[in-house]
N, CA and C atoms as a LAMMPS dump frame, in Angstrom:
ITEM: TIMESTEP
0
ITEM: NUMBER OF ATOMS
618
ITEM: BOX BOUNDS ff ff ff
-5.0000000000000000e+02 5.0000000000000000e+02
-5.0000000000000000e+02 5.0000000000000000e+02
-5.0000000000000000e+02 5.0000000000000000e+02
ITEM: ATOMS id mol type element x y z
1 1 1 N -373.908 -372.854 186.653
2 1 2 C -374.132 -371.41 186.653
3 1 3 C -374.54 -370.957 185.248
4 2 1 N -375.66 -370.253 185.143
5 2 2 C -376.136 -369.781 183.842
6 2 3 C -375.522 -368.42 183.545
7 3 1 N -375.086 -368.28 182.307
8 3 2 C -374.502 -367.005 181.883
9 3 3 C -375.467 -366.313 180.941
10 4 1 N -375.627 -365.019 181.118
11 4 2 C -376.561 -364.249 180.303
12 4 3 C -375.8 -363.6 179.16
13 5 1 N -376.355 -363.709 177.953
14 5 2 C -375.723 -363.088 176.789
15 5 3 C -375.797 -361.557 176.902
16 6 1 N -374.808 -360.851 176.326
17 6 2 C -374.802 -359.39 176.425
18 6 3 C -376.089 -358.756 175.904
19 7 1 N -376.665 -359.338 174.855
20 7 2 C -377.873 -358.749 174.275
21 7 3 C -379.065 -358.837 175.218
22 8 1 N -378.992 -359.742 176.212
23 8 2 C -380.109 -359.932 177.123
24 8 3 C -380.01 -359.059 178.369
25 9 1 N -378.872 -358.37 178.525
26 9 2 C -378.687 -357.517 179.701
27 9 3 C -379.595 -356.298 179.602
28 10 1 N -380.206 -355.946 180.696
29 10 2 C -381.112 -354.799 180.724
30 10 3 C -380.368 -353.506 180.357
31 11 1 N -381.01 -352.684 179.545
32 11 2 C -380.419 -351.402 179.151
33 11 3 C -380.607 -350.373 180.255
34 12 1 N -379.597 -349.542 180.44
35 12 2 C -379.669 -348.482 181.446
36 12 3 C -380.158 -347.186 180.804
37 13 1 N -380.508 -346.212 181.647
38 13 2 C -380.924 -344.905 181.128
39 13 3 C -379.79 -344.244 180.348
40 14 1 N -378.555 -344.427 180.823
41 14 2 C -377.402 -343.835 180.137
42 14 3 C -377.225 -344.442 178.75
43 15 1 N -377.463 -345.741 178.628
44 15 2 C -377.321 -346.405 177.331
45 15 3 C -378.437 -345.968 176.375
46 16 1 N -379.626 -345.746 176.896
47 16 2 C -380.706 -345.232 176.041
48 16 3 C -380.371 -343.827 175.556
49 17 1 N -379.757 -343.032 176.435
50 17 2 C -379.366 -341.676 176.051
51 17 3 C -378.27 -341.708 174.991
52 18 1 N -377.333 -342.651 175.118
53 18 2 C -376.278 -342.793 174.117
54 18 3 C -376.863 -343.185 172.764
55 19 1 N -377.87 -344.047 172.791
56 19 2 C -378.524 -344.449 171.545
57 19 3 C -379.218 -343.253 170.898
58 20 1 N -379.859 -342.419 171.721
59 20 2 C -380.504 -341.221 171.188
60 20 3 C -379.499 -340.272 170.568
61 21 1 N -378.331 -340.136 171.194
62 21 2 C -377.277 -339.28 170.654
63 21 3 C -376.789 -339.814 169.31
64 22 1 N -376.637 -341.138 169.221
65 22 2 C -376.193 -341.753 167.967
66 22 3 C -377.205 -341.502 166.851
67 23 1 N -378.482 -341.618 167.183
68 23 2 C -379.528 -341.388 166.185
69 23 3 C -379.545 -339.931 165.739
70 24 1 N -379.357 -339.023 166.675
71 24 2 C -379.346 -337.603 166.318
72 24 3 C -378.173 -337.292 165.392
73 25 1 N -376.988 -337.825 165.697
74 25 2 C -375.829 -337.587 164.847
75 25 3 C -376.041 -338.173 163.452
76 26 1 N -376.675 -339.345 163.395
77 26 2 C -376.948 -339.967 162.096
78 26 3 C -377.928 -339.13 161.291
79 27 1 N -378.858 -338.479 161.971
80 27 2 C -379.825 -337.631 161.282
81 27 3 C -379.156 -336.389 160.727
82 28 1 N -378.282 -335.772 161.515
83 28 2 C -377.558 -334.587 161.058
84 28 3 C -376.66 -334.926 159.872
85 29 1 N -376.087 -336.145 159.866
86 29 2 C -375.213 -336.568 158.773
87 29 3 C -375.994 -336.926 157.516
88 30 1 N -377.318 -337.016 157.625
89 30 2 C -378.125 -337.356 156.464
90 30 3 C -378.387 -338.841 156.309
91 31 1 N -377.984 -339.65 157.288
92 31 2 C -378.207 -341.094 157.203
93 31 3 C -379.66 -341.455 157.49
94 32 1 N -380.315 -340.666 158.327
95 32 2 C -381.711 -340.909 158.676
96 32 3 C -382.546 -339.69 158.335
97 33 1 N -383.768 -339.922 157.882
98 33 2 C -384.706 -338.825 157.707
99 33 3 C -385.285 -338.473 159.074
100 34 1 N -385.968 -337.344 159.151
101 34 2 C -386.591 -336.956 160.42
102 34 3 C -387.646 -337.97 160.842
103 35 1 N -388.36 -338.529 159.873
104 35 2 C -389.373 -339.534 160.194
105 35 3 C -388.724 -340.787 160.766
106 36 1 N -387.611 -341.208 160.163
107 36 2 C -386.899 -342.39 160.664
108 36 3 C -386.322 -342.129 162.049
109 37 1 N -385.801 -340.92 162.257
110 37 2 C -385.285 -340.581 163.583
111 37 3 C -386.38 -340.693 164.629
112 38 1 N -387.558 -340.135 164.342
113 38 2 C -388.656 -340.148 165.308
114 38 3 C -389.034 -341.58 165.681
115 39 1 N -389.132 -342.435 164.672
116 39 2 C -389.526 -343.82 164.925
117 39 3 C -388.482 -344.534 165.775
118 40 1 N -387.212 -344.392 165.417
119 40 2 C -386.158 -345.099 166.149
120 40 3 C -385.93 -344.503 167.534
121 41 1 N -386.095 -343.18 167.645
122 41 2 C -385.896 -342.549 168.95
123 41 3 C -386.923 -343.071 169.951
124 42 1 N -388.166 -343.191 169.522
125 42 2 C -389.201 -343.71 170.411
126 42 3 C -388.914 -345.154 170.814
127 43 1 N -388.413 -345.94 169.852
128 43 2 C -388.057 -347.321 170.172
129 43 3 C -386.896 -347.378 171.161
130 44 1 N -385.939 -346.441 171.01
131 44 2 C -384.793 -346.417 171.925
132 44 3 C -385.232 -346.107 173.348
133 45 1 N -386.186 -345.185 173.492
134 45 2 C -386.663 -344.836 174.831
135 45 3 C -387.438 -345.985 175.471
136 46 1 N -387.989 -346.878 174.653
137 46 2 C -388.758 -348.006 175.165
138 46 3 C -387.941 -349.285 175.254
139 47 1 N -386.662 -349.24 174.833
140 47 2 C -385.829 -350.442 174.8
141 47 3 C -385.637 -351.004 176.209
142 48 1 N -385.719 -352.304 176.319
143 48 2 C -385.553 -352.968 177.614
144 48 3 C -384.165 -353.589 177.762
145 49 1 N -383.578 -354.032 176.654
146 49 2 C -382.289 -354.704 176.72
147 49 3 C -381.282 -354.039 175.781
148 50 1 N -380.005 -354.408 175.956
149 50 2 C -378.977 -353.898 175.057
150 50 3 C -379.196 -354.411 173.636
151 51 1 N -379.752 -355.608 173.519
152 51 2 C -380.053 -356.145 172.201
153 51 3 C -381.077 -355.301 171.465
154 52 1 N -382.062 -354.761 172.205
155 52 2 C -383.05 -353.868 171.589
156 52 3 C -382.378 -352.621 171.037
157 53 1 N -381.434 -352.063 171.798
158 53 2 C -380.726 -350.865 171.346
159 53 3 C -379.843 -351.164 170.136
160 54 1 N -379.185 -352.335 170.144
161 54 2 C -378.335 -352.708 169.01
162 54 3 C -379.164 -352.849 167.734
163 55 1 N -380.378 -353.387 167.877
164 55 2 C -381.231 -353.588 166.697
165 55 3 C -381.665 -352.261 166.088
166 56 1 N -381.86 -351.261 166.938
167 56 2 C -382.312 -349.96 166.453
168 56 3 C -381.249 -349.288 165.581
169 57 1 N -379.977 -349.483 165.924
170 57 2 C -378.884 -348.808 165.207
171 57 3 C -378.012 -349.789 164.437
172 58 1 N -378.564 -350.951 164.1
173 58 2 C -377.729 -351.993 163.494
174 58 3 C -377.176 -351.601 162.13
175 59 1 N -377.891 -350.742 161.386
176 59 2 C -377.455 -350.403 160.038
177 59 3 C -376.658 -349.109 159.962
178 60 1 N -376.501 -348.401 161.061
179 60 2 C -375.807 -347.114 160.997
180 60 3 C -374.294 -347.235 160.846
181 61 1 N -373.612 -348.079 161.631
182 61 2 C -372.156 -348.174 161.465
183 61 3 C -371.741 -348.735 160.113
184 62 1 N -372.631 -349.498 159.478
185 62 2 C -372.288 -350.128 158.207
186 62 3 C -372.516 -349.2 157.031
187 63 1 N -373.163 -348.063 157.28
188 63 2 C -373.475 -347.16 156.168
189 63 3 C -372.204 -346.521 155.632
190 64 1 N -371.895 -346.768 154.374
191 64 2 C -370.699 -346.201 153.761
192 64 3 C -371.047 -345.154 152.706
193 65 1 N -372.304 -345.147 152.291
194 65 2 C -372.721 -344.164 151.29
195 65 3 C -374.147 -343.74 151.598
196 66 1 N -374.385 -342.452 151.576
197 66 2 C -375.727 -341.914 151.781
198 66 3 C -376.027 -340.913 150.684
199 67 1 N -377.145 -341.103 150.032
200 67 2 C -377.537 -340.164 148.987
201 67 3 C -377.838 -338.814 149.622
202 68 1 N -377.139 -337.796 149.179
203 68 2 C -377.319 -336.466 149.741
204 68 3 C -377.995 -335.557 148.719
205 69 1 N -378.809 -334.689 149.196
206 69 2 C -379.48 -333.724 148.354
207 69 3 C -378.915 -332.338 148.682
208 70 1 N -378.885 -331.496 147.677
209 70 2 C -378.383 -330.147 147.901
210 70 3 C -379.316 -329.422 148.868
211 71 1 N -378.774 -328.9 149.966
212 71 2 C -379.645 -328.249 150.965
213 71 3 C -380.396 -327.065 150.373
214 72 1 N -381.653 -326.967 150.735
215 72 2 C -382.477 -325.841 150.298
216 72 3 C -382.45 -324.772 151.383
217 73 1 N -382.033 -323.58 151.026
218 73 2 C -381.902 -322.504 152.012
219 73 3 C -382.842 -321.331 151.744
220 74 1 N -383.479 -321.302 150.563
221 74 2 C -384.381 -320.197 150.241
222 74 3 C -385.603 -320.727 149.508
223 75 1 N -386.77 -320.288 149.971
224 75 2 C -388.024 -320.629 149.325
225 75 3 C -388.867 -319.362 149.233
226 76 1 N -389.32 -319.019 148.04
227 76 2 C -390.068 -317.783 147.845
228 76 3 C -391.389 -318.087 147.143
229 77 1 N -392.479 -317.631 147.727
230 77 2 C -393.8 -317.764 147.111
231 77 3 C -394.446 -316.387 147.075
232 78 1 N -394.401 -315.762 145.925
233 78 2 C -394.987 -314.434 145.738
234 78 3 C -396.119 -314.575 144.729
235 79 1 N -397.337 -314.333 145.192
236 79 2 C -398.519 -314.532 144.352
237 79 3 C -398.538 -315.947 143.781
238 80 1 N -398.072 -316.891 144.57
239 80 2 C -397.992 -318.275 144.099
240 80 3 C -397.956 -319.216 145.308
241 81 1 N -397.782 -320.493 145.04
242 81 2 C -397.721 -321.476 146.113
243 81 3 C -396.564 -322.438 145.922
244 82 1 N -395.981 -322.881 147.039
245 82 2 C -394.887 -323.855 147.021
246 82 3 C -395.299 -325.061 147.858
247 83 1 N -395.099 -326.258 147.3
248 83 2 C -395.368 -327.507 148.016
249 83 3 C -394.102 -328.348 147.972
250 84 1 N -393.264 -328.244 149.02
251 84 2 C -391.983 -328.939 149.067
252 84 3 C -392.168 -330.236 149.853
253 85 1 N -392.003 -331.371 149.171
254 85 2 C -392.206 -332.65 149.848
255 85 3 C -391.254 -333.696 149.291
256 86 1 N -391.415 -334.926 149.754
257 86 2 C -390.55 -336.001 149.299
258 86 3 C -389.196 -335.961 149.991
259 87 1 N -388.185 -336.513 149.315
260 87 2 C -386.828 -336.563 149.869
261 87 3 C -386.089 -335.284 149.498
262 88 1 N -385.748 -334.487 150.502
263 88 2 C -385.005 -333.259 150.271
264 88 3 C -384.24 -332.913 151.542
265 89 1 N -383.286 -332.017 151.424
266 89 2 C -382.449 -331.648 152.565
267 89 3 C -382.674 -330.192 152.93
268 90 1 N -382.897 -329.971 154.219
269 90 2 C -383.143 -328.627 154.734
270 90 3 C -381.832 -328.051 155.259
271 91 1 N -381.507 -326.851 154.824
272 91 2 C -380.284 -326.195 155.278
273 91 3 C -380.414 -325.797 156.752
274 92 1 N -379.284 -325.61 157.447
275 92 2 C -379.352 -325.206 158.863
276 92 3 C -380.143 -323.923 159.072
277 93 1 N -380.056 -323.003 158.107
278 93 2 C -380.831 -321.763 158.164
279 93 3 C -381.525 -321.569 156.817
280 94 1 N -382.836 -321.579 156.859
281 94 2 C -383.623 -321.481 155.638
282 94 3 C -384.548 -320.273 155.728
283 95 1 N -384.6 -319.493 154.653
284 95 2 C -385.481 -318.33 154.578
285 95 3 C -386.71 -318.672 153.747
286 96 1 N -387.875 -318.463 154.338
287 96 2 C -389.138 -318.727 153.648
288 96 3 C -389.883 -317.404 153.495
289 97 1 N -390.164 -317.026 152.257
290 97 2 C -390.897 -315.8 151.977
291 97 3 C -392.223 -316.148 151.316
292 98 1 N -393.314 -315.657 151.875
293 98 2 C -394.637 -315.882 151.295
294 98 3 C -395.396 -314.56 151.302
295 99 1 N -395.513 -313.947 150.142
296 99 2 C -396.234 -312.681 149.991
297 99 3 C -397.441 -312.937 149.092
298 100 1 N -398.626 -312.857 149.684
299 100 2 C -399.845 -313.213 148.958
300 100 3 C -399.704 -314.601 148.343
301 101 1 N -399.062 -315.476 149.106
302 101 2 C -398.835 -316.832 148.627
303 101 3 C -398.781 -317.807 149.783
304 102 1 N -398.567 -319.07 149.476
305 102 2 C -398.526 -320.118 150.5
306 102 3 C -397.304 -320.994 150.294
307 103 1 N -396.778 -321.481 151.41
308 103 2 C -395.601 -322.344 151.378
309 103 3 C -395.846 -323.525 152.314
310 104 1 N -395.874 -324.727 151.752
311 104 2 C -396.054 -325.938 152.557
312 104 3 C -394.778 -326.765 152.51
313 105 1 N -394.224 -327.045 153.683
314 105 2 C -392.995 -327.828 153.8
315 105 3 C -393.306 -329.13 154.515
316 106 1 N -393.102 -330.243 153.823
317 106 2 C -393.298 -331.567 154.405
318 106 3 C -391.928 -332.109 154.799
319 107 1 N -391.678 -332.215 156.104
320 107 2 C -390.36 -332.616 156.6
321 107 3 C -390.274 -334.096 156.941
322 108 1 N -391.297 -334.863 156.668
323 108 2 C -391.287 -336.259 157.109
324 108 3 C -390.207 -337.086 156.424
325 109 1 N -389.905 -336.805 155.166
326 109 2 C -388.853 -337.556 154.464
327 109 3 C -387.622 -336.683 154.227
328 110 1 N -387.602 -335.524 154.854
329 110 2 C -386.47 -334.614 154.676
330 110 3 C -385.327 -334.992 155.606
331 111 1 N -384.13 -334.587 155.235
332 111 2 C -382.969 -334.712 156.112
333 111 3 C -382.528 -333.308 156.503
334 112 1 N -381.795 -333.226 157.615
335 112 2 C -381.343 -331.93 158.111
336 112 3 C -379.83 -331.89 158.121
337 113 1 N -379.285 -330.692 158.282
338 113 2 C -377.84 -330.508 158.249
339 113 3 C -377.289 -330.048 159.583
340 114 1 N -378.156 -329.844 160.564
341 114 2 C -377.721 -329.321 161.853
342 114 3 C -378.673 -329.806 162.937
343 115 1 N -378.174 -329.837 164.169
344 115 2 C -379.018 -330.248 165.28
345 115 3 C -380.152 -329.253 165.503
346 116 1 N -379.899 -327.98 165.195
347 116 2 C -380.919 -326.936 165.286
348 116 3 C -381.123 -326.336 163.902
349 117 1 N -382.33 -326.437 163.395
350 117 2 C -382.666 -325.907 162.081
351 117 3 C -383.575 -324.693 162.268
352 118 1 N -383.171 -323.566 161.692
353 118 2 C -383.933 -322.326 161.823
354 118 3 C -384.622 -322.001 160.508
355 119 1 N -385.924 -321.803 160.571
356 119 2 C -386.702 -321.364 159.416
357 119 3 C -387.104 -319.913 159.663
358 120 1 N -386.472 -319.009 158.935
359 120 2 C -386.744 -317.573 159.075
360 120 3 C -387.888 -317.222 158.136
361 121 1 N -389.058 -316.978 158.693
362 121 2 C -390.248 -316.738 157.881
363 121 3 C -390.493 -315.248 157.684
364 122 1 N -390.808 -314.891 156.45
365 122 2 C -391.168 -313.51 156.101
366 122 3 C -392.48 -313.587 155.339
367 123 1 N -393.568 -313.482 156.07
368 123 2 C -394.881 -313.754 155.512
369 123 3 C -395.753 -312.5 155.577
370 124 1 N -396.301 -312.12 154.437
371 124 2 C -397.224 -310.986 154.344
372 124 3 C -398.468 -311.459 153.59
373 125 1 N -399.597 -311.503 154.295
374 125 2 C -400.846 -311.963 153.679
375 125 3 C -400.652 -313.336 153.029
376 126 1 N -399.901 -314.185 153.723
377 126 2 C -399.638 -315.521 153.206
378 126 3 C -399.64 -316.542 154.325
379 127 1 N -399.165 -317.737 154.03
380 127 2 C -399.203 -318.804 155.024
381 127 3 C -397.986 -319.712 154.908
382 128 1 N -397.603 -320.276 156.063
383 128 2 C -396.562 -321.296 156.149
384 128 3 C -397.169 -322.517 156.824
385 129 1 N -397.167 -323.646 156.115
386 129 2 C -397.739 -324.895 156.617
387 129 3 C -396.614 -325.91 156.73
388 130 1 N -396.355 -326.382 157.948
389 130 2 C -395.238 -327.28 158.217
390 130 3 C -395.773 -328.627 158.682
391 131 1 N -395.387 -329.696 157.976
392 131 2 C -395.738 -331.053 158.388
393 131 3 C -394.477 -331.719 158.922
394 132 1 N -394.492 -332.115 160.179
395 132 2 C -393.307 -332.675 160.821
396 132 3 C -393.593 -334.1 161.281
397 133 1 N -392.555 -334.935 161.404
398 133 2 C -392.756 -336.262 161.969
399 133 3 C -392.935 -336.186 163.475
400 134 1 N -393.514 -337.218 164.056
401 134 2 C -393.714 -337.237 165.495
402 134 3 C -392.365 -337.267 166.212
403 135 1 N -392.287 -336.553 167.327
404 135 2 C -391.092 -336.617 168.162
405 135 3 C -390.073 -335.53 167.913
406 136 1 N -390.261 -334.691 166.899
407 136 2 C -389.33 -333.6 166.628
408 136 3 C -389.764 -332.375 167.428
409 137 1 N -388.808 -331.731 168.068
410 137 2 C -389.132 -330.542 168.858
411 137 3 C -389.384 -329.346 167.944
412 138 1 N -390.423 -328.569 168.271
413 138 2 C -390.801 -327.393 167.495
414 138 3 C -390.799 -326.178 168.414
415 139 1 N -390.224 -325.083 167.93
416 139 2 C -390.209 -323.834 168.688
417 139 3 C -390.576 -322.694 167.742
418 140 1 N -391.663 -321.991 168.049
419 140 2 C -392.092 -320.865 167.229
420 140 3 C -391.755 -319.564 167.948
421 141 1 N -390.856 -318.789 167.362
422 141 2 C -390.409 -317.538 167.97
423 141 3 C -390.522 -316.408 166.949
424 142 1 N -391.599 -316.444 166.175
425 142 2 C -391.811 -315.427 165.148
426 142 3 C -392.734 -314.336 165.674
427 143 1 N -392.523 -313.123 165.195
428 143 2 C -393.396 -312.005 165.562
429 143 3 C -394.684 -312.113 164.755
430 144 1 N -395.817 -312.247 165.441
431 144 2 C -397.107 -312.41 164.786
432 144 3 C -397.892 -311.099 164.877
433 145 1 N -398.152 -310.465 163.737
434 145 2 C -398.875 -309.194 163.682
435 145 3 C -400.162 -309.411 162.896
436 146 1 N -401.291 -309.276 163.582
437 146 2 C -402.59 -309.531 162.952
438 146 3 C -402.587 -310.895 162.271
439 147 1 N -401.968 -311.836 162.948
440 147 2 C -401.787 -313.157 162.36
441 147 3 C -402.153 -314.24 163.368
442 148 1 N -402.197 -315.465 162.883
443 148 2 C -402.515 -316.584 163.754
444 148 3 C -401.53 -317.72 163.576
445 149 1 N -401.385 -318.5 164.632
446 149 2 C -400.525 -319.666 164.544
447 149 3 C -401.243 -320.847 165.186
448 150 1 N -400.989 -322.033 164.648
449 150 2 C -401.655 -323.232 165.123
450 150 3 C -400.665 -324.382 165.159
451 151 1 N -400.593 -325.06 166.292
452 151 2 C -399.734 -326.23 166.447
453 151 3 C -400.635 -327.416 166.754
454 152 1 N -400.717 -328.358 165.82
455 152 2 C -401.582 -329.524 165.956
456 152 3 C -400.731 -330.784 165.913
457 153 1 N -400.312 -331.226 167.088
458 153 2 C -399.488 -332.425 167.195
459 153 3 C -400.296 -333.515 167.879
460 154 1 N -400.379 -334.672 167.228
461 154 2 C -401.197 -335.755 167.768
462 154 3 C -400.581 -336.372 169.009
463 155 1 N -399.239 -336.318 169.106
464 155 2 C -398.556 -336.857 170.283
465 155 3 C -397.662 -335.776 170.848
466 156 1 N -397.923 -335.373 172.081
467 156 2 C -397.076 -334.385 172.713
468 156 3 C -396.031 -335.104 173.556
469 157 1 N -394.75 -334.838 173.234
470 157 2 C -393.643 -335.451 173.959
471 157 3 C -392.785 -334.375 174.585
472 158 1 N -392.122 -334.722 175.674
473 158 2 C -391.28 -333.753 176.369
474 158 3 C -390.082 -333.384 175.508
475 159 1 N -389.683 -332.127 175.595
476 159 2 C -388.514 -331.677 174.847
477 159 3 C -387.266 -332.365 175.37
478 160 1 N -386.322 -332.589 174.461
479 160 2 C -385.086 -333.265 174.836
480 160 3 C -383.958 -332.713 173.999
481 161 1 N -382.778 -332.61 174.608
482 161 2 C -381.607 -332.124 173.876
483 161 3 C -381.147 -333.138 172.837
484 162 1 N -381.679 -334.369 172.901
485 162 2 C -381.29 -335.395 171.951
486 162 3 C -382.107 -335.327 170.668
487 163 1 N -383.187 -334.579 170.681
488 163 2 C -384.042 -334.492 169.502
489 163 3 C -383.638 -333.298 168.639
490 164 1 N -383.752 -333.444 167.307
491 164 2 C -383.545 -332.27 166.448
492 164 3 C -384.577 -331.2 166.765
493 165 1 N -384.159 -329.945 166.675
494 165 2 C -385.053 -328.82 166.962
495 165 3 C -385.305 -328.03 165.687
496 166 1 N -386.582 -327.808 165.382
497 166 2 C -386.98 -326.941 164.277
498 166 3 C -387.469 -325.634 164.891
499 167 1 N -386.752 -324.55 164.639
500 167 2 C -387.09 -323.254 165.217
501 167 3 C -387.601 -322.319 164.111
502 168 1 N -388.783 -321.77 164.327
503 168 2 C -389.386 -320.864 163.352
504 168 3 C -389.288 -319.438 163.882
505 169 1 N -388.605 -318.597 163.141
506 169 2 C -388.428 -317.198 163.53
507 169 3 C -388.976 -316.306 162.419
508 170 1 N -388.748 -315.004 162.54
509 170 2 C -389.138 -314.072 161.498
510 170 3 C -390.351 -313.234 161.873
511 171 1 N -391.053 -312.744 160.861
512 171 2 C -392.207 -311.861 161.048
513 171 3 C -393.351 -312.312 160.15
514 172 1 N -394.545 -312.348 160.732
515 172 2 C -395.746 -312.722 159.975
516 172 3 C -396.757 -311.589 160.124
517 173 1 N -397.167 -311.01 158.99
518 173 2 C -398.143 -309.927 159.003
519 173 3 C -399.38 -310.362 158.217
520 174 1 N -400.523 -310.367 158.917
521 174 2 C -401.798 -310.74 158.282
522 174 3 C -401.679 -312.1 157.595
523 175 1 N -401.03 -313.009 158.283
524 175 2 C -400.843 -314.352 157.726
525 175 3 C -401.007 -315.418 158.784
526 176 1 N -400.442 -316.595 158.529
527 176 2 C -400.599 -317.694 159.472
528 176 3 C -399.429 -318.671 159.395
529 177 1 N -399.193 -319.336 160.539
530 177 2 C -398.226 -320.426 160.621
531 177 3 C -398.956 -321.627 161.214
532 178 1 N -398.864 -322.756 160.526
533 178 2 C -399.479 -323.993 161.003
534 178 3 C -398.426 -325.091 161.058
535 179 1 N -398.349 -325.765 162.201
536 179 2 C -397.444 -326.9 162.37
537 179 3 C -398.283 -328.11 162.741
538 180 1 N -398.111 -329.206 162.031
539 180 2 C -398.888 -330.41 162.304
540 180 3 C -398.057 -331.644 161.985
541 181 1 N -398.456 -332.78 162.556
542 181 2 C -397.747 -334.021 162.274
543 181 3 C -398.641 -335.059 161.598
544 182 1 N -399.84 -334.655 161.215
545 182 2 C -400.762 -335.559 160.539
546 182 3 C -401.209 -334.939 159.223
547 183 1 N -400.958 -335.611 158.098
548 183 2 C -401.408 -335.057 156.818
549 183 3 C -402.923 -335.091 156.708
550 184 1 N -403.454 -334.183 155.93
551 184 2 C -404.886 -334.154 155.697
552 184 3 C -405.292 -335.326 154.809
553 185 1 N -406.597 -335.614 154.771
554 185 2 C -407.08 -336.758 154.005
555 185 3 C -406.69 -336.649 152.535
556 186 1 N -406.863 -335.465 151.967
557 186 2 C -406.502 -335.286 150.565
558 186 3 C -405.013 -335.511 150.318
559 187 1 N -404.179 -335.089 151.272
560 187 2 C -402.734 -335.282 151.135
561 187 3 C -402.373 -336.759 151.218
562 188 1 N -403.039 -337.497 152.11
563 188 2 C -402.755 -338.928 152.244
564 188 3 C -403.172 -339.677 150.985
565 189 1 N -404.316 -339.305 150.404
566 189 2 C -404.757 -339.95 149.17
567 189 3 C -403.773 -339.675 148.033
568 190 1 N -403.264 -338.452 147.986
569 190 2 C -402.289 -338.112 146.951
570 190 3 C -400.983 -338.875 147.163
571 191 1 N -400.58 -339.053 148.435
572 191 2 C -399.364 -339.8 148.725
573 191 3 C -399.494 -341.249 148.285
574 192 1 N -400.647 -341.836 148.53
575 192 2 C -400.869 -343.213 148.102
576 192 3 C -400.827 -343.311 146.583
577 193 1 N -401.422 -342.333 145.909
578 193 2 C -401.465 -342.349 144.453
579 193 3 C -400.082 -342.194 143.837
580 194 1 N -399.221 -341.436 144.488
581 194 2 C -397.878 -341.195 143.939
582 194 3 C -396.849 -342.172 144.471
583 195 1 N -397.275 -343.084 145.356
584 195 2 C -396.352 -344.102 145.853
585 195 3 C -395.47 -343.639 146.983
586 196 1 N -395.8 -342.489 147.618
587 196 2 C -394.971 -342.008 148.729
588 196 3 C -395.084 -342.925 149.932
589 197 1 N -396.307 -343.43 150.188
590 197 2 C -396.503 -344.364 151.278
591 197 3 C -396.342 -345.772 150.738
592 198 1 N -395.21 -346.39 151.006
593 198 2 C -394.938 -347.725 150.512
594 198 3 C -395.189 -348.736 151.605
595 199 1 N -395.599 -349.965 151.261
596 199 2 C -395.846 -350.973 152.296
597 199 3 C -394.56 -351.349 152.989
598 200 1 N -394.595 -351.765 154.254
599 200 2 C -393.392 -352.133 154.99
600 200 3 C -392.705 -353.332 154.366
601 201 1 N -391.396 -353.332 154.404
602 201 2 C -390.63 -354.43 153.842
603 201 3 C -390.672 -355.64 154.759
604 202 1 N -390.662 -356.804 154.178
605 202 2 C -390.653 -358.049 154.94
606 202 3 C -389.286 -358.663 154.837
607 203 1 N -388.44 -358.437 155.836
608 203 2 C -387.068 -358.94 155.804
609 203 3 C -386.994 -360.428 156.087
610 204 1 N -388.102 -361.043 156.533
611 204 2 C -388.06 -362.455 156.844
612 204 3 C -387.988 -363.321 155.598
613 205 1 N -388.257 -362.689 154.441
614 205 2 C -388.253 -363.472 153.211
615 205 3 C -386.848 -363.719 152.684
616 206 1 N -385.855 -363.087 153.324
617 206 2 C -384.471 -363.271 152.858
618 206 3 C -383.978 -364.675 153.198
């Protein structure tokens, strides 16, 4: 009689959901960035065996220290521009003010402090540009007055209670809100120049 190892047993829908919950909690705790959550969440939904699920979260229980950044809760651009990128932490409720100015928030390497993050926008003749990783739920509930909004996501995925939610509220007058998950060519070139995009690690060399 052949015995099957636990890692080879097919994963159930409930186990995939549990893995998604674990990833979401790790993201809220600051262990995973939003970009890392998106990548692992997609892998969890595609996992075929319990071993696949274990591999996705293999480093989470062992994490004893996580570098934390002071949450940013206020951003003001008055007759100026803000470009917030790199590793940073977004507060559960963040106020963004752009008056005759622009504010660009790159959330791909950011960490969050809550399952639902609210960005309260107060924009007058200005703009809010949000770059998000794939797989994060976005909800725009801002009052748009003589303004425009654009959501450009390369991959549209169904909303899920297991995914972090970024909710944009507030008022926009004669301005714009743009949400996208793909950086522009100039931004990608700048990321390469500054070392933000690093080559994947090869763990087989250990």
